[in-house]
All heavy atoms as an XYZ file, in Angstrom:
669
protein
N      50.223    -92.042   -100.728
C      50.512    -90.663   -101.087
C      51.726    -90.641   -102.013
O      52.754    -91.231   -101.697
C      50.793    -89.866    -99.813
C      50.964    -88.401   -100.064
S      50.879    -87.486    -98.537
C      52.563    -86.980    -98.426
N      51.621    -89.977   -103.146
C      52.752    -89.946   -104.070
C      53.913    -89.142   -103.504
O      53.726    -88.194   -102.758
C      52.184    -89.277   -105.320
C      50.923    -88.637   -104.910
C      50.461    -89.287   -103.648
N      55.086    -89.543   -103.875
C      56.275    -88.854   -103.383
C      56.451    -87.519   -104.113
O      55.878    -87.284   -105.178
C      57.508    -89.720   -103.593
O      57.802    -89.810   -104.962
N      57.250    -86.657   -103.510
C      57.544    -85.353   -104.101
C      58.151    -85.538   -105.488
O      57.839    -84.798   -106.422
C      58.504    -84.610   -103.177
C      59.050    -83.347   -103.753
C      60.030    -82.694   -102.841
N      61.147    -83.601   -102.610
C      62.099    -83.399   -101.752
N      62.086    -82.344   -100.996
N      63.084    -84.254   -101.618
N      58.997    -86.555   -105.614
C      59.649    -86.836   -106.885
C      58.625    -87.077   -107.986
O      58.689    -86.486   -109.061
C      60.548    -88.079   -106.747
O      61.488    -87.831   -105.734
C      61.240    -88.412   -108.028
N      57.674    -87.946   -107.704
C      56.654    -88.276   -108.710
C      55.778    -87.081   -109.031
O      55.386    -86.873   -110.174
C      55.796    -89.438   -108.214
C      56.531    -90.734   -108.195
C      55.635    -91.847   -107.753
N      56.382    -93.074   -107.593
C      55.965    -94.093   -106.879
N      54.806    -94.038   -106.269
N      56.693    -95.174   -106.779
N      55.422    -86.303   -108.011
C      54.552    -85.150   -108.218
C      55.217    -84.127   -109.138
O      54.598    -83.640   -110.089
C      54.177    -84.498   -106.862
C      53.466    -83.175   -107.078
C      53.313    -85.440   -106.054
N      56.486    -83.828   -108.872
C      57.196    -82.838   -109.696
C      57.317    -83.330   -111.132
O      57.011    -82.600   -112.080
C      58.593    -82.530   -109.100
C      59.420    -81.695   -110.059
C      58.450    -81.843   -107.761
N      57.728    -84.564   -111.310
C      57.896    -85.094   -112.669
C      56.560    -85.137   -113.412
O      56.468    -84.731   -114.568
C      58.506    -86.498   -112.614
C      58.787    -87.044   -114.018
C      59.419    -88.414   -113.991
N      60.679    -88.358   -113.280
C      61.075    -89.266   -112.387
N      60.315    -90.297   -112.098
N      62.227    -89.159   -111.789
N      55.508    -85.593   -112.719
C      54.206    -85.714   -113.374
C      53.672    -84.338   -113.758
O      53.151    -84.146   -114.864
C      53.234    -86.423   -112.447
C      51.919    -86.694   -113.115
C      51.269    -87.922   -112.566
N      50.116    -88.233   -113.387
C      48.900    -88.357   -112.923
N      48.669    -88.274   -111.638
N      47.899    -88.616   -113.732
N      53.778    -83.378   -112.847
C      53.302    -82.022   -113.147
C      54.052    -81.448   -114.349
O      53.441    -80.828   -115.231
C      53.486    -81.134   -111.928
N      55.349    -81.656   -114.368
C      56.156    -81.138   -115.478
C      55.734    -81.772   -116.789
O      55.598    -81.089   -117.815
C      57.639    -81.413   -115.206
C      58.557    -80.875   -116.263
C      60.000    -81.096   -115.925
N      60.396    -82.482   -115.861
C      60.633    -83.263   -116.925
N      60.521    -82.788   -118.139
N      61.002    -84.520   -116.765
N      55.468    -83.064   -116.778
C      55.083    -83.756   -118.013
C      53.675    -83.384   -118.462
O      53.411    -83.278   -119.656
C      55.206    -85.265   -117.817
C      56.657    -85.698   -117.783
C      56.789    -87.185   -117.659
N      58.194    -87.571   -117.688
C      58.629    -88.764   -117.371
N      57.781    -89.700   -116.990
N      59.912    -89.043   -117.422
N      52.753    -83.201   -117.510
C      51.382    -82.814   -117.865
C      51.385    -81.465   -118.578
O      50.707    -81.268   -119.577
C      50.485    -82.767   -116.604
C      50.195    -84.195   -116.131
C      49.184    -82.020   -116.872
C      49.487    -84.264   -114.785
N      52.159    -80.538   -118.057
C      52.236    -79.206   -118.649
C      53.067    -79.224   -119.931
O      52.936    -78.355   -120.779
C      52.830    -78.204   -117.619
C      52.988    -76.825   -118.202
C      51.952    -78.154   -116.396
N      53.920    -80.227   -120.076
C      54.730    -80.349   -121.281
C      56.009    -79.535   -121.252
O      56.486    -79.082   -122.292
N      56.550    -79.331   -120.063
C      57.788    -78.569   -119.945
C      59.000    -79.496   -119.872
O      58.922    -80.580   -119.302
C      57.776    -77.716   -118.670
C      56.763    -76.582   -118.586
C      56.822    -75.927   -117.217
C      57.022    -75.557   -119.668
N      60.087    -79.015   -120.424
C      61.351    -79.726   -120.234
C      61.881    -79.347   -118.858
O      61.398    -78.406   -118.216
C      62.356    -79.310   -121.310
O      62.704    -77.938   -121.124
N      62.888    -80.056   -118.403
C      63.490    -79.713   -117.120
C      64.073    -78.302   -117.160
O      63.979    -77.556   -116.189
C      64.581    -80.725   -116.743
C      64.044    -82.036   -116.274
C      65.144    -82.984   -115.830
O      66.319    -82.765   -116.094
N      64.750    -84.049   -115.159
N      64.649    -77.929   -118.287
C      65.229    -76.596   -118.438
C      64.162    -75.520   -118.318
O      64.325    -74.539   -117.593
C      65.963    -76.485   -119.777
C      66.617    -75.143   -120.074
C      67.691    -74.834   -119.031
C      67.216    -75.150   -121.459
N      63.041    -75.694   -119.018
C      61.974    -74.687   -118.952
C      61.314    -74.656   -117.577
O      60.946    -73.599   -117.080
C      60.941    -74.957   -120.028
C      61.473    -74.597   -121.381
C      60.408    -74.669   -122.412
N      61.000    -74.338   -123.696
C      60.345    -73.702   -124.638
N      59.109    -73.342   -124.461
N      60.943    -73.436   -125.768
N      61.180    -75.828   -116.956
C      60.625    -75.886   -115.601
C      61.536    -75.113   -114.641
O      61.061    -74.381   -113.781
C      60.487    -77.332   -115.152
C      60.038    -77.508   -113.739
S      58.286    -77.249   -113.618
C      57.928    -78.176   -112.169
N      62.828    -75.291   -114.802
C      63.796    -74.591   -113.951
C      63.701    -73.080   -114.158
O      63.729    -72.313   -113.195
C      65.200    -75.085   -114.244
N      63.574    -72.672   -115.384
C      63.446    -71.228   -115.660
C      62.165    -70.672   -115.045
O      62.160    -69.588   -114.475
C      63.457    -70.974   -117.161
C      64.817    -71.093   -117.769
C      64.792    -70.781   -119.243
N      66.103    -70.979   -119.832
C      66.299    -71.168   -121.120
N      65.277    -71.176   -121.965
N      67.513    -71.345   -121.591
N      61.082    -71.416   -115.175
C      59.805    -70.991   -114.607
C      59.888    -70.885   -113.083
O      59.383    -69.946   -112.478
C      58.706    -71.984   -115.011
C      57.368    -71.660   -114.422
C      56.587    -70.647   -114.956
C      56.882    -72.363   -113.331
C      55.346    -70.344   -114.413
C      55.653    -72.065   -112.783
C      54.880    -71.052   -113.323
N      60.546    -71.876   -112.455
C      60.671    -71.898   -110.996
C      61.816    -71.018   -110.489
O      62.004    -70.896   -109.282
C      60.886    -73.340   -110.531
N      62.592    -70.473   -111.420
C      63.745    -69.620   -111.083
C      64.762    -70.365   -110.214
O      65.227    -69.862   -109.191
C      63.294    -68.331   -110.414
C      62.450    -67.487   -111.353
C      62.027    -66.201   -110.744
C      61.223    -65.479   -111.815
N      60.339    -64.501   -111.315
N      65.054    -71.594   -110.644
C      66.096    -72.399   -109.994
C      67.006    -72.952   -111.084
O      66.695    -72.870   -112.270
C      65.497    -73.575   -109.159
C      64.650    -73.046   -108.023
C      64.700    -74.514   -110.037
N      68.100    -73.541   -110.680
C      69.020    -74.143   -111.642
C      68.408    -75.428   -112.212
O      67.690    -76.146   -111.501
C      70.345    -74.458   -110.961
N      68.678    -75.736   -113.480
C      68.170    -76.978   -114.063
C      68.607    -78.217   -113.274
O      67.867    -79.195   -113.173
C      68.758    -76.988   -115.478
C      69.040    -75.558   -115.781
C      69.380    -74.919   -114.480
N      69.792    -78.137   -112.687
C      70.267    -79.283   -111.903
C      69.393    -79.520   -110.675
O      69.247    -80.648   -110.212
C      71.721    -79.072   -111.477
O      71.836    -77.911   -110.688
N      68.767    -78.463   -110.160
C      67.873    -78.609   -109.007
C      66.647    -79.412   -109.394
O      66.225    -80.306   -108.665
C      67.459    -77.224   -108.470
O      68.627    -76.500   -108.139
C      66.564    -77.350   -107.261
N      66.060    -79.096   -110.542
C      64.892    -79.853   -111.018
C      65.281    -81.314   -111.229
O      64.571    -82.224   -110.803
C      64.323    -79.243   -112.311
C      63.195    -80.106   -112.867
C      63.841    -77.826   -112.072
N      66.413    -81.544   -111.847
C      66.864    -82.917   -112.090
C      67.087    -83.657   -110.774
O      66.705    -84.815   -110.627
C      68.151    -82.905   -112.907
N      67.693    -82.974   -109.805
C      67.965    -83.590   -108.507
C      66.676    -83.958   -107.784
O      66.565    -85.019   -107.180
C      68.790    -82.637   -107.646
C      70.077    -83.203   -107.187
C      70.803    -82.339   -106.176
N      70.328    -80.982   -106.012
C      70.983    -79.897   -106.385
N      72.153    -79.992   -106.955
N      70.481    -78.708   -106.184
N      65.681    -83.081   -107.853
C      64.403    -83.349   -107.189
C      63.721    -84.547   -107.841
O      63.142    -85.387   -107.160
C      63.491    -82.102   -107.234
C      62.075    -82.441   -106.813
C      64.045    -81.015   -106.350
N      63.802    -84.635   -109.154
C      63.129    -85.723   -109.858
C      63.771    -87.083   -109.618
O      63.113    -88.095   -109.743
C      63.055    -85.431   -111.352
C      62.053    -84.355   -111.678
C      61.796    -84.226   -113.159
O      62.364    -85.000   -113.951
O      61.010    -83.338   -113.525
N      65.024    -87.119   -109.274
C      65.676    -88.408   -109.035
C      66.015    -88.615   -107.560
O      66.797    -89.485   -107.214
C      66.959    -88.586   -109.890
C      66.638    -88.578   -111.354
C      67.992    -87.560   -109.535
N      65.393    -87.797   -106.713
C      65.696    -87.856   -105.281
C      65.363    -89.225   -104.694
O      64.401    -89.867   -105.082
C      64.917    -86.774   -104.550
N      66.174    -89.615   -103.740
C      65.937    -90.861   -103.007
C      65.326    -90.521   -101.658
O      65.457    -89.404   -101.178
C      67.258    -91.579   -102.766
C      67.882    -92.096   -104.017
C      69.131    -92.829   -103.664
N      69.675    -93.472   -104.831
C      70.820    -94.072   -104.868
N      71.572    -94.093   -103.794
N      71.252    -94.661   -105.962
N      64.715    -91.511   -101.035
C      64.219    -91.255    -99.680
C      65.384    -90.918    -98.761
O      66.531    -91.236    -99.055
C      63.596    -92.589    -99.265
C      63.412    -93.353   -100.509
C      64.430    -92.845   -101.493
N      65.113    -90.279    -97.630
C      66.198    -89.947    -96.712
C      66.946    -91.190    -96.255
O      66.409    -92.287    -96.281
C      65.507    -89.274    -95.536
C      64.065    -89.415    -95.764
C      63.832    -89.881    -97.155
N      68.191    -90.994    -95.835
C      69.018    -92.139    -95.460
C      68.461    -92.904    -94.275
O      68.836    -94.042    -94.031
C      70.443    -91.704    -95.170
C      70.570    -90.812    -93.971
C      71.996    -90.392    -93.725
O      72.692    -90.084    -94.680
O      72.386    -90.391    -92.557
N      67.539    -92.318    -93.525
C      66.957    -93.032    -92.390
C      65.921    -94.057    -92.845
O      65.477    -94.870    -92.061
C      66.288    -92.054    -91.413
O      65.331    -91.283    -92.134
C      67.302    -91.154    -90.748
N      65.525    -94.010    -94.112
C      64.541    -94.953    -94.622
C      65.254    -96.149    -95.256
O      65.875    -96.035    -96.292
C      63.653    -94.291    -95.679
C      62.677    -95.244    -96.306
C      61.526    -95.590    -95.654
C      62.940    -95.807    -97.532
C      60.630    -96.476    -96.223
C      62.054    -96.693    -98.116
C      60.892    -97.024    -97.454
N      65.196    -97.257    -94.593
C      65.749    -98.494    -95.129
C      64.789    -99.621    -94.801
O      64.307    -99.727    -93.686
C      67.128    -98.789    -94.521
C      68.162    -97.797    -94.928
N      68.792    -97.837    -96.139
C      68.643    -96.705    -94.306
C      69.624    -96.827    -96.243
N      69.545    -96.116    -95.142
N      64.514   -100.452    -95.767
C      63.565   -101.533    -95.554
C      64.141   -102.672    -94.715
O      63.427   -103.341    -94.011
C      63.082   -102.078    -96.897
C      62.251   -101.076    -97.644
C      61.769   -101.651    -98.968
N      61.106   -100.630    -99.746
C      59.807   -100.450    -99.750
N      59.026   -101.201    -99.029
N      59.269    -99.504   -100.484
N      65.414   -102.870    -94.807
C      66.051   -103.959    -94.075
C      66.146   -103.580    -92.589
O      66.868   -102.647    -92.232
C      67.439   -104.236    -94.641
S      68.360   -105.446    -93.699
N      65.460   -104.303    -91.700
C      65.493   -103.954    -90.281
C      66.898   -103.985    -89.681
O      67.245   -103.136    -88.859
C      64.602   -104.998    -89.614
C      63.774   -105.577    -90.702
C      64.557   -105.416    -91.966
N      67.718   -104.938    -90.095
C      69.080   -105.035    -89.561
C      69.901   -103.811    -89.982
O      70.627   -103.227    -89.178
C      69.751   -106.312    -90.032
N      69.762   -103.402    -91.230
C      70.472   -102.229    -91.735
C      69.996   -100.970    -91.014
O      70.788   -100.138    -90.588
C      70.239   -102.095    -93.242
C      71.025   -100.951    -93.851
O      72.184   -100.757    -93.446
O      70.479   -100.266    -94.734
N      68.685   -100.840    -90.885
C      68.111    -99.680    -90.208
C      68.595    -99.590    -88.758
O      68.981    -98.535    -88.280
C      66.585    -99.768    -90.265
C      65.884    -98.554    -89.733
C      64.380    -98.581    -89.949
N      63.781    -99.837    -89.594
C      63.010   -100.562    -90.396
N      62.757   -100.153    -91.613
N      62.486   -101.694    -89.989
N      68.606   -100.720    -88.063
C      69.045   -100.758    -86.667
C      70.530   -100.419    -86.541
O      70.946    -99.687    -85.649
C      68.759   -102.133    -86.057
C      69.148   -102.266    -84.613
C      68.394   -101.330    -83.680
O      67.301   -100.873    -84.028
O      68.924   -101.048    -82.586
N      71.337   -100.944    -87.451
C      72.775   -100.666    -87.424
C      73.034    -99.173    -87.656
O      73.858    -98.563    -86.976
C      73.500   -101.494    -88.477
N      72.321    -98.578    -88.597
C      72.476    -97.150    -88.860
C      72.010    -96.320    -87.665
O      72.614    -95.309    -87.323
C      71.701    -96.749    -90.109
C      72.344    -97.244    -91.372
C      71.496    -96.900    -92.587
N      72.013    -97.540    -93.767
C      72.967    -97.024    -94.532
N      73.486    -95.867    -94.234
N      73.395    -97.671    -95.592
N      70.921    -96.743    -87.028
C      70.413    -96.024    -85.871
C      71.422    -96.059    -84.726
O      71.705    -95.049    -84.100
C      69.085    -96.631    -85.405
C      68.410    -95.836    -84.292
C      67.246    -96.576    -83.692
N      67.658    -97.773    -82.988
C      68.266    -97.801    -81.794
N      68.569    -96.681    -81.188
N      68.594    -98.936    -81.226
N      71.999    -97.248    -84.456
C      72.992    -97.382    -83.387
C      74.217    -96.507    -83.662
O      74.725    -95.825    -82.778
C      73.428    -98.845    -83.237
C      72.526    -99.656    -82.362
C      73.166   -100.980    -81.967
N      73.782   -101.692    -83.076
C      73.172   -102.584    -83.839
N      71.927   -102.900    -83.625
N      73.814   -103.173    -84.821
N      74.702    -96.539    -84.894
C      75.881    -95.754    -85.253
C      75.595    -94.248    -85.120
O      76.390    -93.493    -84.580
C      76.319    -96.093    -86.682
C      77.543    -95.363    -87.163
C      78.763    -95.824    -86.429
N      79.926    -95.059    -86.825
C      81.154    -95.459    -86.723
N      81.398    -96.645    -86.198
N      82.151    -94.709    -87.094
N      74.431    -93.835    -85.592
C      74.054    -92.435    -85.511
C      73.936    -91.988    -84.056
O      74.399    -90.906    -83.689
C      72.725    -92.214    -86.231
O      72.294    -90.897    -86.067
N      73.324    -92.811    -83.232
C      73.199    -92.504    -81.808
C      74.576    -92.328    -81.175
O      74.806    -91.402    -80.413
C      72.468    -93.657    -81.102
C      71.275    -93.249    -80.343
C      70.584    -94.442    -79.728
O      71.100    -95.553    -79.699
N      69.393    -94.204    -79.238
N      75.474    -93.225    -81.498
C      76.821    -93.173    -80.933
C      77.537    -91.897    -81.372
O      78.204    -91.240    -80.601
C      77.612    -94.409    -81.352
C      78.983    -94.444    -80.753
C      79.329    -94.913    -79.521
C      80.192    -93.981    -81.360
N      80.678    -94.770    -79.325
C      81.232    -94.199    -80.438
C      80.488    -93.412    -82.584
C      82.543    -93.874    -80.708
C      81.790    -93.074    -82.853
C      82.815    -93.304    -81.923
N      77.381    -91.519    -82.652
C      78.053    -90.335    -83.168
C      77.493    -89.044    -82.568
O      78.224    -88.096    -82.321
C      77.932    -90.291    -84.693
C      78.776    -91.338    -85.380
C      78.531    -91.414    -86.872
O      77.583    -90.770    -87.370
O      79.280    -92.135    -87.543
N      76.193    -89.005    -82.333
C      75.563    -87.794    -81.831
C      75.773    -87.625    -80.324
O      76.005    -86.524    -79.850
C      74.054    -87.802    -82.155
C      73.323    -86.677    -81.460
C      73.856    -87.726    -83.656
N      75.713    -88.710    -79.589
C      75.820    -88.632    -78.129
C      77.246    -88.934    -77.669
O      77.504    -89.898    -76.965
C      74.828    -89.591    -77.502
C      73.400    -89.164    -77.776
C      72.420    -90.167    -77.236
N      71.056    -89.708    -77.396
C      70.311    -89.957    -78.457
N      70.813    -90.636    -79.459
N      69.079    -89.519    -78.528
N      78.149    -88.089    -78.066
C      79.569    -88.281    -77.801
C      79.857    -88.370    -76.305
O      80.569    -89.262    -75.845
C      80.405    -87.139    -78.439
C      81.857    -87.286    -78.083
C      80.207    -87.128    -79.934
N      79.319    -87.464    -75.534
C      79.604    -87.445    -74.093
C      79.095    -88.709    -73.411
O      79.759    -89.284    -72.544
C      78.976    -86.220    -73.451
N      77.917    -89.164    -73.802
C      77.320    -90.349    -73.175
C      78.122    -91.607    -73.477
O      78.276    -92.470    -72.633
C      75.882    -90.509    -73.661
C      75.153    -91.674    -73.037
C      73.722    -91.730    -73.538
C      72.990    -92.926    -72.965
N      71.632    -93.003    -73.495
N      78.604    -91.719    -74.695
C      79.317    -92.933    -75.126
C      80.827    -92.715    -75.209
O      81.507    -93.342    -76.008
C      78.779    -93.393    -76.483
C      77.318    -93.787    -76.447
C      76.357    -93.026    -77.086
C      76.918    -94.925    -75.770
C      75.018    -93.385    -77.052
C      75.582    -95.286    -75.733
C      74.642    -94.514    -76.372
O      73.325    -94.875    -76.324
N      81.348    -91.829    -74.397
C      82.766    -91.461    -74.458
C      83.710    -92.665    -74.375
O      84.671    -92.754    -75.117
C      83.087    -90.493    -73.333
C      84.469    -89.935    -73.401
C      84.610    -88.817    -72.435
N      83.449    -87.934    -72.607
C      83.505    -86.625    -72.720
N      84.654    -86.028    -72.632
N      82.439    -85.889    -72.899
N      83.476    -93.593    -73.482
C      84.382    -94.733    -73.282
C      83.875    -96.025    -73.923
O      84.369    -97.102    -73.623
C      84.618    -94.946    -71.779
C      85.283    -93.736    -71.159
O      86.195    -93.158    -71.742
N      84.811    -93.345    -69.984
N      82.898    -95.909    -74.773
C      82.322    -97.080    -75.439
C      82.875    -97.135    -76.859
O      82.865    -96.134    -77.573
C      80.775    -96.968    -75.486
C      80.170    -98.143    -76.216
C      80.218    -96.850    -74.075
N      83.367    -98.298    -77.290
C      83.872    -98.387    -78.667
C      82.725    -98.175    -79.663
O      81.587    -98.521    -79.376
C      84.435    -99.805    -78.769
C      83.813   -100.555    -77.657
C      83.461    -99.574    -76.585
N      83.029    -97.622    -80.808
C      81.956    -97.361    -81.780
C      81.362    -98.652    -82.325
O      82.055    -99.654    -82.482
C      82.670    -96.592    -82.888
C      84.088    -96.975    -82.772
C      84.336    -97.237    -81.319
N      80.065    -98.618    -82.623
C      79.465    -99.771    -83.286
C      80.008    -99.870    -84.707
O      80.552    -98.901    -85.233
C      77.973    -99.470    -83.274
C      77.855    -98.022    -83.027
C      79.104    -97.567    -82.358
N      79.866   -101.021    -85.331
C      80.375   -101.159    -86.713
C      79.714   -100.135    -87.637
O      78.550    -99.788    -87.470
C      79.971   -102.579    -87.128
C      79.436   -103.237    -85.917
C      79.213   -102.220    -84.860
N      80.470    -99.652    -88.575
C      79.961    -98.680    -89.532
C      79.098    -99.408    -90.560
O      79.602   -100.272    -91.287
C      81.136    -97.977    -90.210
C      80.690    -96.894    -91.162
O      79.489    -96.551    -91.177
O      81.545    -96.379    -91.884
N      77.790    -99.082    -90.665
C      76.937    -99.792    -91.623
C      77.331    -99.546    -93.069
O      77.045   -100.349    -93.933
C      75.531    -99.235    -91.339
C      75.726    -98.047    -90.505
C      77.083    -98.105    -89.888
N      78.030    -98.436    -93.337
C      78.468    -98.144    -94.710
C      79.557    -99.089    -95.189
O      79.766    -99.289    -96.369
N      80.278    -99.719    -94.245
C      81.370   -100.626    -94.630
C      80.866   -102.025    -94.956
O      81.595   -102.831    -95.499
C      82.392   -100.715    -93.497
O      81.820   -101.354    -92.373
N      79.600   -102.317    -94.600
C      79.050   -103.638    -94.884
C      79.504   -104.713    -93.915
O      79.294   -105.899    -94.153
N      80.126   -104.340    -92.806
C      80.615   -105.314    -91.849
C      79.848   -105.246    -90.538
O      80.377   -105.007    -89.498
C      82.090   -105.073    -91.541
C      82.988   -105.223    -92.715
C      84.387   -104.859    -92.362
N      84.377   -103.454    -91.919
C      85.272   -102.893    -91.168
N      86.283   -103.590    -90.733
N      85.204   -101.634    -90.826
N      78.567   -105.448    -90.565
C      77.779   -105.422    -89.331
C      76.925   -106.625    -89.192
O      76.766   -107.491    -89.883
C      76.933   -104.159    -89.210
C      75.994   -103.913    -90.345
C      74.686   -104.356    -90.286
C      76.417   -103.257    -91.494
C      73.836   -104.138    -91.334
C      75.571   -103.038    -92.530
C      74.268   -103.481    -92.444
O      73.431   -103.266    -93.493
């Protein structure tokens, strides 16, 4: 299934609209069209299993504050030290 990014860009190109004209037609800011066309998958999507697991553990720890109150935080995956 094609991503939203590809669908928007392809539709715009088939019709022959610039990002500016597409934005005017959709009644949104041109930056919105540009942002949609270069969008990345959500941060929960990572191909590396170790990276995905590290992010999941960190997110769990951050969300469940009461449960993990006395547990030290897992390494931050954004720092590259996990």
